[in-house]
N, C-alpha and C positions, 0 to 999 in steps of 0.2 A: 836430746828432751825426753822425759819417762812420759809415758801415755799410761792413763788406766784405764781399766777396763768397764770403767763406768764413765756414763754422761756426769761433766760438771758444766757449773754453772757459764764457764767463759762458753761454752760449745752451744747452750743459749742463745749466747748475743751472735755467735755466728753465725749458726744455721740461722734466724731471725732476718739475720745481714746490718749490711754499712746505713742503708737508707732509714730504715728500722731505727738502729741504732740513733742517730742522726734524730729521728722522731723523738724518745723517749729520752733523751738528753735534752730538748729542747723544752720538755714536761718536770726537771730539775727545779725545786724553791728554793731559794736559799732562805728564806721564811724558816721554812720545813728543818733544811740544816739547823739551822741557828738553835731555832728549838727544841729539837730531838738531840743537839748539842754531837752534831757530824761534823759539821762546814770546818775545824782547821783539820778533822782528818783526813776528811775527800780533799781538800783544798791542799793538802800532804801528798795524799796517793795518785791526784792528778797530775804531779808536779805543774803545777801553774802559778808562777810567780804572781799571777792576780786572779781571782777566781769571778768571772762574770758570766756571764751568758755567749755577749761575741767571743772570748774566747773557749769557752765552753764547747761551741760550734766549730771554731774553726776548729780546737784539736778532737774531733770524733775519726779523722782517719788513723792519727797515733794511739788513742784509745782502742781502736779495732786491729792494730798491730800490736797493740796488747792482749787480747785478750785472744789471738792467734796465738801470739808466744805463749800461753797457758796460763799466764799472772792470775789466780784466784783470787791471790788478796785484793786485785784492783776491781774483777768482778764481782767479790762481795762486797765490795764498798761501793762500787758503780749503781750497783741495784739497792741496792740502799735506798740511796740518795733519789732513784727515781722511783721507790716503792711507796719512801715514807711522804709525798706530794700526791700519795692516790689513796690514803687510809679509808676515802668513803668506799671508795669502790671497793678496796681488800674487803671491807666488812659485810659490804652487801655480798660479796661473793661467796665468802665464808658461812656467810647465814643461808643462803642459797641453799649451800651444800649442808648446813645443818652441823659445820665444825665450830666445837667451842670454843669461844674465843675471848680475850677480853681489849673491848675494841682496835679488834685487829691482828691483835695480836693470839700465838696459842700457843700451845704447851708441845716443843719439837719430840716430846716423847706419847703424844696422843696415839691413839690406834684409829689409823686413818686409813685401813681398807672397808672399813663400814660407809665412810665417807665419801672415799673417791672410787666408786663403786662406774664397773665398764661403762664405756662414753663420758663420762664427766666431764672431758673435757667442751665435748662439742655442745654439750649442753649448759656449760658454765657460757659458752661463746654464744652461742644462738641466743641465752636470755637478754647477757647484756652489750654487744655488740653494738645495737643502736642508743646506748645509755653515755655508754664510756668509748674516749676515742682507742680504737679495733687496737693501734700495736701498744699501748699500753695492757690493755685486756688479754692479748695475744701472750705481751711478756711476764703478764703475772701468774695466767694458766701453767705454761712452764715452769716456771718458779714455783710455783706451789705443788706441782707434778713432781720435780726435783724434790724438794724438800719434803713433805711430804709423803710422797709412793713410790719415790726412788726411779722413779722415769729413766730411761734409758735412749729414750727417743726423743726430737722433739715436737712439738702438735705444730702442727698448719693444716686448717682447714681448707676444703678442698679445693674450694673459689681462690683459694690463696697461692 
């Protein structure tokens, strides 16, 4: 297996652990997947004959194994399925950081250094952990750090 010198999305899932993955999967909204036309792609990527909450929860160990194997396409589709159900949180975090966006979607080429200043992860986590489910917030903080800031490590709060 070829390993990259930089962190990948599957690494975020792995570092957060299987228990957190189980919680993240529970938050997937089938309605949002259909609204954003991601349902069929996600169903195909999960390799499930029937895509429902019960089958998703039962498949978490298999999903984790695929992430351990470095399946980046699966990691990307899984993260989209998780995050699309939490656009309100995404908008709030981006607004808090001052990142310009359109309904939670931002230009991938933005100059992130002026928005993701030192300690931004801790500030975001502290600001929103009481308002949003901590596992999804923690996942998004790490996803954003990877996507915008090229994070090399997974952020975990000291108490975690």
